[in-house]
C-alpha positions in Angstrom: 18.2 -17.0 -26.4 17.2 -16.8 -22.8 15.3 -19.9 -21.6 12.2 -19.3 -19.6 13.6 -21.2 -16.7 16.4 -18.7 -16.5 13.9 -16.1 -15.4 13.5 -17.8 -12.0 14.5 -15.6 -9.0 14.9 -16.1 -5.3 11.2 -15.7 -4.7 9.8 -17.0 -8.1 10.3 -20.6 -9.0 10.0 -21.6 -12.6 10.0 -25.2 -13.9 9.1 -26.5 -17.4 8.3 -30.1 -18.2 6.3 -31.7 -20.9 4.9 -28.3 -22.1 3.7 -27.4 -18.6 5.2 -24.4 -16.9 5.0 -24.4 -13.1 5.4 -20.9 -11.5 5.7 -20.9 -7.7 5.6 -17.9 -5.5 8.4 -18.7 -3.0 8.1 -16.4 0.0 6.2 -18.7 2.5 7.5 -16.9 5.5 5.5 -13.8 4.3 2.5 -15.9 3.0 4.0 -15.5 -0.5 3.1 -11.8 -0.5 4.4 -10.1 -3.8 7.2 -7.5 -3.8 7.9 -5.2 -6.7 10.8 -7.4 -7.7 8.5 -10.5 -7.8 5.9 -8.5 -9.8 8.6 -7.6 -12.4 9.7 -11.3 -12.6 6.1 -12.4 -13.1 5.8 -9.8 -15.9 8.9 -11.2 -17.6 7.8 -14.8 -17.2 4.3 -14.1 -18.6 5.8 -12.3 -21.6 8.3 -15.1 -22.3 5.6 -17.8 -21.8 3.4 -16.2 -24.5 6.2 -16.5 -27.1 7.6 -19.9 -26.0 6.2 -22.8 -28.1 7.4 -25.2 -25.3 4.8 -23.6 -22.9 1.3 -24.7 -23.5 -0.1 -24.6 -20.0 0.9 -22.7 -16.8 0.3 -23.9 -13.3 0.5 -21.1 -10.7 0.9 -22.0 -7.0 2.5 -20.9 -3.7 5.3 -22.4 -1.7 4.6 -24.0 1.7 1.3 -25.2 3.1 0.0 -22.0 4.5 -0.6 -19.6 1.6 -1.2 -19.4 -2.2 -0.6 -15.6 -2.0 -1.5 -12.9 0.4 -1.4 -10.1 -2.2 1.0 -7.3 -2.4 3.6 -6.8 0.4 2.3 -3.5 1.8 5.6 -2.7 3.4 7.4 -3.1 0.1 5.2 -0.4 -1.5 7.5 2.2 0.1 10.1 1.3 -2.5 8.1 3.4 -5.0 9.6 6.9 -4.6 6.5 8.8 -5.8 2.8 8.2 -6.4 3.6 8.5 -10.1 6.1 5.6 -9.9 3.4 3.6 -8.1 0.8 4.5 -10.8 3.1 3.4 -13.6 4.2 0.1 -12.1 3.5 -3.2 -13.8 1.0 -4.9 -11.5 1.4 -8.7 -11.3 -2.3 -9.2 -11.9 -2.1 -7.2 -15.2 0.9 -9.3 -16.3 -0.8 -12.6 -15.6 -3.9 -11.4 -17.3 -2.0 -10.9 -20.5 -1.1 -14.6 -20.7 -2.6 -16.2 -23.8 -1.8 -19.7 -22.5 -4.3 -21.3 -20.1 -3.4 -20.9 -16.5 -4.4 -23.3 -13.6 -4.3 -21.9 -10.1 -3.4 -24.5 -7.5 -4.6 -22.6 -4.4 -2.8 -24.3 -1.5 -3.8 -22.0 1.4 -4.7 -18.3 1.9 -5.7 -16.4 -1.2 -6.1 -12.9 0.1 -6.5 -9.5 -1.6 -4.3 -9.5 -4.6 -3.8 -13.2 -4.1 -7.5 -13.7 -4.6 -7.4 -11.5 -7.7 -4.4 -13.5 -9.0 -6.4 -16.8 -8.6 -9.4 -15.2 -10.3 -7.3 -14.2 -13.3 -6.5 -17.9 -13.8 -8.7 -19.9 -16.2 -9.1 -22.9 -13.9 -8.9 -22.8 -10.1 -8.3 -25.8 -7.9 -8.2 -25.6 -4.1 -6.9 -27.6 -1.3 -9.2 -28.3 1.6 -7.1 -25.8 3.6 -7.6 -23.0 1.1 -9.2 -19.8 2.4 -10.3 -16.8 0.3 -10.9 -13.2 1.2 -11.1 -9.6 -0.2 -10.0 -7.9 3.1 -9.0 -4.5 1.6 -12.3 -2.9 2.7 -11.2 -3.3 6.3 -8.3 -1.0 5.5 -10.4 1.6 3.6 -10.1 0.6 0.0 -11.0 -2.3 -2.4 -8.9 -4.5 -4.6 -7.7 -2.7 -7.8 -6.5 -5.7 -9.8 -9.9 -6.5 -11.2 -11.4 -7.8 -8.0 -15.0 -6.8 -8.4 -15.3 -7.8 -12.1 -13.6 -11.1 -11.8 -15.2 -12.0 -8.5 -18.7 -11.1 -9.8 -18.1 -13.2 -12.9 -17.0 -16.2 -10.8 -19.3 -16.1 -7.8 -22.2 -13.9 -8.9 -23.0 -10.3 -7.8 -24.5 -11.2 -4.4 -21.7 -13.4 -3.3 -19.1 -10.9 -4.6 -20.8 -8.2 -2.6 -20.6 -10.3 0.5 -16.9 -10.8 0.1 -15.9 -7.2 -1.0 -18.2 -5.4 1.5 -17.4 -7.5 4.6 -13.8 -8.5 3.8 -14.5 -11.7 5.7 -12.9 -15.0 4.8 -14.6 -18.0 3.2 -13.5 -21.6 3.2 -12.8 -23.9 0.2 -16.1 -25.6 0.3 -17.9 -22.3 0.2 -15.7 -21.2 -2.7 -16.6 -24.4 -4.5 -20.3 -23.8 -3.9 -20.1 -20.3 -5.1 -18.2 -21.2 -8.3 -14.9 -19.6 -7.3 -13.1 -22.9 -7.7 -13.8 -26.0 -9.8 -12.5 -28.7 -7.4 -11.5 -29.0 -3.7 -8.8 -31.6 -3.1 -6.8 -33.0 -0.1 -3.7 -30.9 0.3 -1.4 -33.7 -0.7 -3.4 -34.3 -3.9 -3.6 -30.7 -5.1 -0.5 -30.5 -7.3 -1.1 -34.1 -8.6 -4.5 -33.0 -9.9 -3.2 -29.7 -11.3 -0.4 -31.6 -13.2 -2.9 -34.2 -14.4 -5.3 -31.6 -15.7 -2.4 -29.5 -17.2 -1.1 -32.7 -19.0 -4.5 -33.2 -20.6 -4.8 -29.6 -21.8 -1.2 -29.7 -23.0 -2.0 -32.7 -25.2 -4.6 -30.8 -27.1 -3.8 -28.7 -30.2 -2.2 -25.5 -28.8 -3.8 -23.1 -31.2 -7.2 -24.5 -30.4 -6.5 -24.1 -26.7 -5.4 -20.5 -27.0 -8.5 -19.8 -29.2 -10.7 -21.4 -26.6 -9.2 -19.1 -23.9 -9.7 -16.0 -26.1 -13.3 -16.9 -26.8 -14.1 -17.7 -23.2 -12.7 -14.3 -22.2 -14.8 -12.7 -24.9 -17.8 -14.5 -23.6 -17.6 -12.6 -20.4 -16.9 -9.2 -22.0 -19.2 -9.1 -25.1 -22.9 -9.6 -25.7 -23.8 -12.9 -27.4 -24.7 -11.1 -30.7 
């Protein structure tokens, strides 16, 4: 049987300790922008995590001190031979959204475009004081397609979501905290400590109850109260 840590790649780090799976985007020289290979690895890791009883909580973060994730590597999109291949790709946002286990985003720098969407898919978002958030796609003539508008409106409210998606401008960590995009803002050197601390508490709770809580919270945003 393949261990989940065996799914690590050159650009995706995977570590499992005490029921907490830490997944690290490891391409700091490119602001941890996601390539098709990285997206495929994240899909495999998410699938394995769902079925692995040793995984109760996932922490998602980026390598280095500059970026959490700058979204998809635009240059790498040329690897898709046809529009049909691009249409049928597994997007990393979709893969992470299928995780039944709770996910904590430790946003350690820029969360841009698909990187912002990736953080919004996570159940709990913690940010370093240096974190910056933006939905810059509008400046290039499109908007984020990984659930940007829905997730951002749910987190920040329709007006704040409109500001971000219609201007493409960046906001800082304190603004993200005020708008509800993140739960806490921490010193850069304390971000992962707090993420691990919170993950340890969640991992100590009955795992079926935690997965049920996640399922019900997701339903709360998608179903009427009745």
